[in-house]
N, C-alpha and C positions, 0 to 999 in steps of 0.2 A: 472313609478315605481321607477326610480332613484330619482325623486323629493321627493316622499313619504318616501323613505329610508333615505334621508338626513334630512327631517323634523323629522322623527322618532328618529334618532340619536341625533339631537339637543334637542328634547323634553326630551329624556331620560337623557342625560348628564346634561342639565341645571336643570332638575327636581331633580337629585341627589345632585347637588351642592347647590341649594336653598331650598330644601325640609324642612330642620329643621327650617330655618328662617320663611318660609311661615307658617309652622305649629304653631310656637309660636305667630306670628303676628295674625293669624286667631283666635286662642283660646283666646288670650287676648282681641281681638276685640269683641268676644262674650260677655266677662265679662263686657266690657266697655259700651256696648249698653244700658243697663238698670241701669247705674250708678245713675242717678237722682232719679229713682223710688226706688231703693234699699236704697239709703241714706235717702230718705224721710221717711222711716220706723222708723228711729231713730234720728229724729231731733226736738223732742218736745221742746228742750231748745231754739229753735228759735222763739217760740211763747210767747207772754206776754199778760197780761190783759190790754185792752185799757183803757186809762184814758182821762178825759175831761180837757186836758191841752196841751200846745204846746210840740212838740217833740224837741229833741236836734237839734240845728243848725248844719250845716256841720262843722263849726269851732269847736264847742263844742265837737262833736263826735271825731274829730281828737285829741283834747286835752285830753279827757278821755282815748282814746286808746293808745296814745303815752306814757302814764304812764306805760303801760305793756311792751312796747319795745321802750324805750327812744332813743336808738341809731339806730333804723331801719327806713327805708323810707316807708311812707304810699303811697300806690298806689291810693286808692279811698275809698269812702264810699257808701254802697248800702242801699237804702231806699225802703221798700216795703209797706205793708198795715199797718193800725193802730195797729194790733195785732202781728206785726213782729218785731223782734229785728233788730237793725241797725248793719250791718256787715261792719267793717272797715278792709280793706285789706292791708296787708303789703307785699311788693314784692321787692326783690333785685336780680339782675342777677348773680353777682360775689361777694362773694360766694352766691350760690343760697339760697334764703330765701323767703318762701311763706307761710304766716300764716294769719288767720283772727281772729279778736277780736269781739265778739258779745256783744253788749251793750243794756241795757234796754233803749228804746228810750225816756223815760220820766225822768229817774233819772241819767242815765249815768253809772249805776252799771255794772261791767263786769259779764256777764252770763257764757260765755264759750270762750276758746281759742282753735282754731282748726289749726292743722298743715297739710297743703295740700301736703306735701312731705313725709308723713308717712302714714301707714295704707294700707289696701288691694288695694284700687283703685289707690293709688300712685304707688304701686308695679306693678299693672297691666299696668298702663300707661308707666312706664319705660321699661317694657318688650315689649310693643307694639311699642314704638317709637325707642328704641335703644337696645333691648335685654339685658338690665341690664349692658351694657358695658359703658365705658366712652363715653360721648355725641359725640365727634368728630368722633369716630370709629363706634359706634353703629348706629347712624343715617345714615351714609353712607352705611353700610352693609344692613340695612333694605331698604333704598331707592333703591339701585341697585337690591336687591332681588325681590322687588315688580315689578320693571320694567321687570325683567326676568320672573316673574310669569305671567305678561300680555302676553308676547310672548308664554309662555307655554300654556296658555288658548287658544290662537288663533291657535297654532300649534296642540293642542289636538283636536280642532274642525275639523281641516283638516283631522287628522288621524281617527277621529270618523266616517267619511263617509265610509260606507262599500264598498268593491270592487264590490260586487254583490248586486243588488237591492233586491233580495229575502232575504238577511240577515239584511235588514233595521229594520225589526220588532224586531230582537234580540238586537238592539242598543237602543231601547226606552222602552222595557219591560223586567222585570225580569222573566225568564222562568226556574226556578230551579226545579229539581226533586230530589228524594232521592239519585239518583245515580250521581248527579252533583258534580264534584270534587271542592275542595276549590279554586284551581287556576282559574277555570272558574267563580266561584262566585266572586272572588276578581277582575277579569277582568271586570265583569259586573258592580260591584260597582264603579270601577274607570271610566269606559266609560259612563255608564248611568247617574250616579250622575254628572259627569263632564259636560255632555251635558245639563242637565236641569238647572244647576246653572251658566253655562258659562257667559251668558249675564249680570246677576246681579253681579257675582263675578268680571267681568271686570269693572263694574261701581264702585264697592267698591275699587278695586285696583287702578283705574285711579284717583278717587277723593283723595285717600291717597297719590298718587304720586304728585298730584298738590300741596298738602300741604308740600311735601318734597322738591320740586325743584321750585325755583323762575322762572327759564328759561322756564319750562314747563307751569307754571301758566300763565306767560306773553304770551307765544306762543298761548296757548289755548284761552285766553281772546281776543287777537287780531284776532284770526281765527273766532270768533263768532261775530265780529263787535265792540269790545270794543274800546273806544277812550280815556278813562280817565286814571289817575294815579292809578295803581293797588295796590301799596304798601300803608300801613297805615301810616299816619303822622298827627301830630297835628299842625295846622297853628299858626302863631305868632299873637300877639295882634296888633290892629290897632292904639291904643292910648297909651301914656306913663303915663297918669293920668286921673282921672275922678271923681268918687264919693267922697264924704266927707271922709277925712282921718280916721275918727272914725268909718266909716261904712265898713264892710267887704262884698263886692259885692257878693261873692260866697254864703253867707248866705241868700241873697235875691233871689237867682236863683231857689232853690228848690221849694218854694211856687209858684213861677211863672210857672214853668214847670208842677207842679201838677194841677194847674188850667187849663193849656192848654191841658193837656192829662190826664183827670180824669180816663180813663179806662186802663191806662198803668199798666203793671204787676210790674215794679220796675224802679227805677232811680239810676244809678250808676254815681256819680260825682267824677271826678279825680282832685286832687290838682295839680296846676301848679308847675313844678320843677324849674322854673326860672321866672324872671320878664318879659321875652319876650314871654313866652308860654301862650296860651289861655286855658280857662277851657274846658275840654273835658267831655261831658256827653253822656252816653249810655242809651237810653230809650227802655226797652223791652216791646213790644206790644203783644206778645203771649207767653203763658206758655210753656216751653219746646222747643221753637224755637229761633234761633239766627238770621236768615237771614233777617227778617222783622223789626229788631230793627232800631231805629233812632239814628244816630250818629250826635251830634250837638256840636258846638264850640262857645264859648262866650269870648269876650274880658274881661280879668280879672279885668280891671279898670272901664269899662263902662257898661258891660254886653251886649254890642252890638253883635248881632249874626254874625258870620263869616262863609261864605260859603266855602266849600272845593272843590278842583278840583279832588279829589279822589273818588273812588267808595263807600267809607264809609261816607255817608252823610245821608240826610233824605231819607227814603225808597221810599216815593212817587215821589221823583225826580230821582230815579234810572232807567236807561234804561234796556232793556231786558238782554243785555250782563252783565251788572252790577249785576242784580238780580241773574243770573245763577251763577256767581262767589261767590256771598254772600251766596248762597244756598249750596255751596260745602260741608261744615261740616255737615249740617243737612241731606244732601243726604248720606254722608259717614256713619253716624250712624243710618240712617233710620228714623230719627225724622221728615223728610219732609212728611212722610205718617202717622204720629201719632203713636199710639201704634201698629197698624197693620204693619206699615212700620218698626218699631223697631223689631217686631217678625220676619219679613222677613229677615232683616239684620242679626239678631241673627242666624237664621237657615242657611242662605247662608254662613256665616262665619264658622259655625260649620261644614257644609258639605265640605267647601273649605279646612278645616283642615284635612279632611279625605283623600283628594287627594294625598298629599305627602306620606301618610302611605300606601295606596293601591298601589301607584306607586312604592315605594321601594320594596314592597312585590312582585310585578310583575317582577321587575328587579332581585330580589333574586331568584325567582322561575325559571327564564329563564337562569340565570347565573350558579346557583348551582343545576342543574338537577341531580336527583338520577340515577345513572347508573344501568340499568336493567341487571340482570345476563344473561350471554350469554350461551345458551344451547349448550353443546358439543354433536353433533349428530354422532361423529365418532365412528364406531364399533371397539371396542378394541379386538384384538386377544389375546388368552391366552399367546402368547409369548411377548406381550408388557409389 
């Protein structure tokens, strides 16, 4: 009983401390789950009429896009199908700059410029990751609060177990009558919903924590048998020179990759930022999924493929531990289970957001009880 009391006090105190953060993170997580689907309802500008002519080379796409932001660094260019615009991505960390220029793949005409740091989903992501606070502060607050939430879920499961077996049925079913008071209903909402979503909420919280903390990511990867370098890095070239000076090797790479992977969803080629850096290419093999993409690296002078020692290489070469780590984001947003998985992730996040609310109401109801009037049964005499 003393153990349960200690667990209860920790559950209550930590819940009150982290409740607002957990609520915000959970609600914004709901909104983020269907980002791709909702944005797809308003992206007609990304489609073009296919033409019987070659598309822009990677160098040409860079040249046309650079005219829009001449002083900004280009991260890479995304090529999809014949009727899709080329997306040239600009990104700089300090000061943060993240925009895309969409080009007609046959003429180079600018179709649209999209700012990834503004709009509804940018607002949602900032709230989810850092509560709209400065990055250094907000990310730490969110990270610690989610670790605390993991403990709250586990301690809540311990407290959920009824003292008497006959009361078990009340912890798994709503049994409300017209006479059931709101305090009882609130308790049932907190306990029963918490029980049913506990395991899935733990998965969402844990996968989020792995993205927040490198030490946790590394520890988990090693614990499941991982042996490679877990951090993402781009290997250096193997040669200092190669093809004809008048030839741009990166322009020869895309046709080569399209021939090798005709069923790929898209190819994102990244421009080397130095003479020593290789060309990094991300090949998406499944629509809406990230874990099974192929990460490939090529010498920028000779186009010789360079193998990586990290987990971000060809998917077919990834071991079980590598695949699990690469699945982390897809698991976090439910994409690993397709549209059904996303619906589940949405509902779990929404119900998880209710737990701090019902928990605070429980605390309020117990702390600020209404004092019942005390009946005075004393018989008063006429002389009193």
